[in-house]
N, C-alpha and C positions, 0 to 999 in steps of 0.2 A: 479599443486601442488605435482608432483611426486618428492620424496626425500625431501619433505618439512616436518617440525615439527610445529604443531600448538598446542599451549597452550590455553586452553578455562577454563573459569570459568563458572558456572550455565550451564553446558553443558549436564546435565542429564534429562533434561526435556525442553519443550515449543520449543521456537526458538533456544536456545542454542545447544539443541539435534539435531534438524534438521539441523542446520549449520554444526554441528560436521560430522553428517552421510555424508551430500553432499560434504565435504571437504574430507572424506575419500574416498568416491565415485571417486573423482578426483585425488586421489594418495597421499593426506596427512597422515602423521602420528599423531595421536591425543594423547594429554596428558590432560586429564580430571582433574580438580580440584573440588572436590565434598566433601558434607558434609556426607550424607548418602550412606554406602557402599553397600547396597542391590540396590539402583537406579544406581549406578555408574556400578556394575557389570552387570546389565540389559543392560546398554546404550554401554559398552564394547562388550558384546555379539553381540548386532546390528551393532557395529562397525567392528567387525571382518567378519561379513558376508559380508561388503562392501568392506573390504580390508582384506582379511584373511592372505596375506602375511606381513603384518604390525603390528608391535609390539605396538600396542595402550596401553597405561597405564593410570592408574589413582592414584592421590594423594589425601589424605583426610585433610580436615581441616575446622573449623568454622571461615568463614571469618568475622565474626563481633568481633573477638579478635585480637588485634595487634600483640600479640606473635605468634598466629597460622598463621596470614597473613607472618609474618616474616620467620616463621619456614618453611613453604611449598614452599614459593619462594627459600629459601636456599636449599632446598632438591631438587627442581627440576633443579636448576642452578649447583647442585653437580653432577647431572647425565645425563644431556642434554649439551653437548658440543656448540650446536647452537639451536636457536629458529628462525624460519622464521616469525611466526604471533603470538601476542598475543592476544586473545579476551578476555576482561573484559566484563562479561555479568551478572555475579550473581548479584540479586538485590531482593528487596521485599518492600512491603508497610506494615505498622504495625499500627495495629487500636489504640495503646495506647502507651504512652511515656515510655520507658524503657532504662536504661542506662546499657552499658556493664561493665565487670570488669575494664575496662580501664577509666570507667566515660564518655564514649562517647555515645550519643544517637544512638539507633540501625540503624535507617535508614540512618543516616550520617555514621555510621561505615561501614555497608555493603555495601551501594551503592556508597560511595565515597571514604572512606579511603583504603578500599581493593583494587580498582584501583590503589590508589595513592602508597600504599605498594607493591602490587604485581608488578607494573611495574618498579618501583626503584630496585626490588630486582633481576629482570630479564633483565635489561637494557644490562648488559654486554653480556649476550648470545645473545641477539637481535642485539647488534653491530658485534657480530661473524658472522651472516650471511650475512652482507653486503648491503642487502636491504631489511630488514625486514619492518613488518608493526604491527602497534597497531589499535586495533578497539576496540572502547568503545561503549557500548548500553547506549545511553541516551534516550531522550524522548521529544515529544511535551509537555509533562506536565510541561516542564520548563517554558512555555509561562506564563507570568503574576508573575511569581516568582522573589523574589530579596532576596539577602543575607544580613543578619544582622549580621555583624561582632563582635557585641557586644554579641550575642546569637545563635552561631552556633549550640548549642545543643539544641536549642527549649525548653529552660526552662521556657519561658514566652509565654503562649498561643499555646501550641501544637495542631497541627492538623494533622491527617494522611495524608491528600492530600496536604496540606502546607508543610510538612517535605519531602514528596516524591518529590513534584515539585522543592523544594531547592535542593535536592539530584541529580536531574536530571541537573539542572543548574549547579551544581558542575561539572558535568561530562564533560558539553561543555567546561567551564571556564578552567578546566584541561587539557583538549586535547589541547586548544588553547594555552596554557603556556608551555606544554610538546612539541608541534610542534615547538614553538620558540627554544626551549632550545636544540632540536635535528636537529636543522637546519643545513645541511650541513654533517650530520652523516652517511647519508644513510638509517635511520629509519624514516619511516612516521607514523603520528599519525591523525586518524580521529575518528569523532563519528557518531551516526545516530541515526534516529527516525525510530524504526521498524513499526510502526503503532499500533493500538489497537487490540491485539491478545488474541484469546481465547486458553489460556493456564492454567496451575495451579497459576498464578499470582493472588493474592489477596484471594486465598481460605484459608488461614490462618492467615489473617489479624485480624479477630476476629470483632464480634458486627455487626453494620449496615455497615460498610465498605465492609466487605464480601459479604453481601447480595445485595448491590448496584453492585459491581463488577459481580456477578453472573449474574444479570439481564442485565447488559450491554454488556456480552460476547455473548448473542444472535444476537448482530449486528456486532461482532468482525470479523476481518479477520482470516484467518487458520494460524497456526504455519508455513507451507511452505511459505506463503506469507511475512510473519513477518520475516523470516530468509534471504530472497533473498538480501537484503541490506547487511547484515553481509557477507555473502558469496562473494558478488561483492567486498567490501572492502577488503577481505583477499585475494581473488585470482584473480581479472581481472588486464589484462594490462592496461586497460583504466584509473585507478587511480594510475598507477606506478609515483612517483615523487609528488604526491598532499599530502598535508598535512594541518592540522590544520582546516579542514572544516566539516561541519556539512550536513549529507546527509538525503534523504528521498526518498524511490522508485528508489535507484540507482542512485540519481542526487544530486549534491551539492545545498542546499538551504540555506536560510538566517535564523539564529536563531533569538530570541528576542533582542532587545539593550542591556539588561542586561547581556546576553550571550556573547556581543563582547566587553565588557569593559575589556581593557587590564590590568588595573591598579587592579580591582577585581581578576583577574586572577591570577596575581603575589601575590596579598595578600594571596589569597586562598592557595596558593602553600606554602609559608612561614608558614601560620598557620597550615596546615596539616603535614609539615616536623616536627614543633615543637611538636605536637600532637604523631607523630609517633617516636619522638627522632632521628630523622635523618638530616641530613644536608640539607640545603636549597639552 
């Protein structure tokens, strides 16, 4: 990873931070996209200990808002002539349904639309690397989920787990369509299930969900274990040229039938582009 630039969202805690630190140890320069400046500065301090000669940086944005997604992507593209790896990792589960200023349900906005908009905004810089990689953090929570294209914003019957599972299904379908569109470009796109990890995830969901997740964490794996597949997809020569796959424990595995629906993947792309005000 020496000489390579890695952009990562959700890299100031949990598996994202572990992955960033591991990649910095391998020689990569890390560009964080963070919401909280204090957390980002703490992570930057840790990164500089791993790679003191590298100019690790941070950019700040609220990735639930379309304007912020676009702004930070443009900001990064303006200062980074090439990006070797983009890791879309920021995500959350919310205990109650709330819509953003864009009229988008928060889970869908942060867990899916941020992946879509950030990737589109940085695609030209990824193309400049020649053999770039996009890594999207999904989850086995997608299993059992289906997309209702008449209700992508969960207006009817919102449930925290249901909305989260759907957003993770979106991650896999997005990766599938992205890989199809990038075929022959030299850029690969893969996604992964990190496992159920003991991190800050769910701490701010609110209500019963936070309590249930807190209890479940006693059986969870460590952030180091959860980050392993992210690091593998970002750096390993074993996955060079592989695209459009879903990984678990550093191996390609089969997602649910709903996550293999090419028509749904295309329709999701078209709907996402329309929501973002971008060309499909």
